C-alpha positions as CSV (number, residue, x, y, z in Angstrom):
1,X,-6.9,-8.1,-3.2
2,X,-10.0,-10.2,-2.7
3,X,-13.1,-9.0,-1.0
4,X,-16.5,-10.5,-0.1
5,X,-15.2,-14.0,0.1
6,X,-13.5,-13.8,-3.3
7,X,-16.6,-12.5,-5.1
8,X,-14.8,-9.2,-5.9
9,X,-11.1,-8.7,-6.7
10,X,-9.4,-5.3,-6.6
11,X,-6.5,-4.9,-9.0
12,X,-4.4,-1.8,-8.6
13,X,-2.1,-1.6,-11.7
14,X,-1.6,2.2,-11.2
15,X,0.1,1.7,-7.9
16,X,3.3,1.2,-9.9
17,X,3.0,4.6,-11.6
18,X,4.5,7.7,-10.0
19,X,1.8,10.1,-8.9
20,X,3.4,13.0,-10.8
21,X,3.3,10.9,-14.0
22,X,-0.4,10.4,-13.4
23,X,-1.0,14.1,-12.8
24,X,0.9,15.0,-16.0
25,X,-1.1,12.4,-18.0
26,X,-4.4,13.7,-16.6
27,X,-3.4,17.3,-17.4
28,X,-2.3,16.4,-21.0
29,X,-5.5,14.4,-21.5
30,X,-7.7,17.3,-20.1
31,X,-9.2,15.1,-17.5
32,X,-11.3,17.2,-15.0
33,X,-9.5,17.9,-11.7
34,X,-11.1,16.6,-8.5
35,X,-10.1,17.6,-5.0
36,X,-10.3,15.1,-2.3
37,X,-13.3,15.9,-0.2
38,X,-12.5,13.7,2.7
39,X,-12.0,15.8,5.9
40,X,-9.5,13.3,7.2
41,X,-7.4,13.0,4.0
42,X,-4.5,15.0,5.6
43,X,-4.6,12.9,8.8
44,X,-4.9,9.5,7.3
45,X,-2.4,6.6,7.5
46,X,-2.1,6.8,3.7
47,X,-0.9,10.4,4.0
48,X,1.4,9.6,6.9
49,X,3.1,6.8,4.9
50,X,3.3,9.0,1.8
51,X,5.1,11.7,3.7
52,X,7.4,9.1,5.4
53,X,8.4,7.6,2.1
54,X,9.2,11.1,0.7
55,X,11.5,11.8,3.7
56,X,13.2,8.4,3.3
57,X,13.7,9.0,-0.4
58,X,16.0,11.9,0.3
59,X,18.6,9.4,1.8
60,X,17.6,6.3,-0.2
61,X,16.2,7.3,-3.6
62,X,15.3,3.7,-4.4
63,X,13.1,3.0,-1.4
64,X,9.9,3.0,-3.3
65,X,11.2,0.4,-5.8
66,X,12.7,-1.6,-2.9
67,X,9.3,-1.7,-1.2
68,X,7.5,-3.0,-4.3
69,X,10.3,-5.5,-4.9
70,X,10.0,-6.8,-1.4
71,X,6.4,-7.6,-1.9
72,X,7.3,-10.1,-4.6
73,X,9.9,-11.8,-2.3
74,X,7.8,-12.8,0.6
75,X,8.8,-16.3,1.9
76,X,5.7,-18.3,2.6
77,X,7.5,-20.2,5.4
78,X,7.9,-16.9,7.3
79,X,4.2,-16.2,7.0
80,X,3.3,-19.7,8.2
81,X,5.5,-19.3,11.2
82,X,3.9,-15.9,12.1
83,X,0.4,-17.4,11.5
84,X,1.1,-20.3,13.8
85,X,2.4,-18.0,16.5
86,X,-0.7,-15.9,16.3
87,X,-2.9,-19.0,16.5
88,X,-0.9,-20.3,19.5
89,X,-1.3,-16.9,21.2
90,X,-5.1,-16.9,20.5
91,X,-5.4,-20.4,21.9
92,X,-3.7,-19.3,25.1
93,X,-6.2,-16.4,25.5
94,X,-9.2,-18.6,24.8
95,X,-8.3,-21.3,27.3
């Protein structure tokens, strides 16, 4: 993910590692534990999606892998069509 006009790139390699695996590694490595201090952490979109995926995993255990796999299969033509539709819609609003 690029930020600041490409001057900074965020790479998230740990997004592919299960949270429980990370917790276990942190415990075994004696990393200090830190609690999230954000007052909205339980009301965030991130938390909502996390809970949603947990519920879906009960019926579809491979949903997490499917989500990640889908990110690598995005067809550029579909994005272009959507982008053009948004531009047309914006042009209609501006006129």
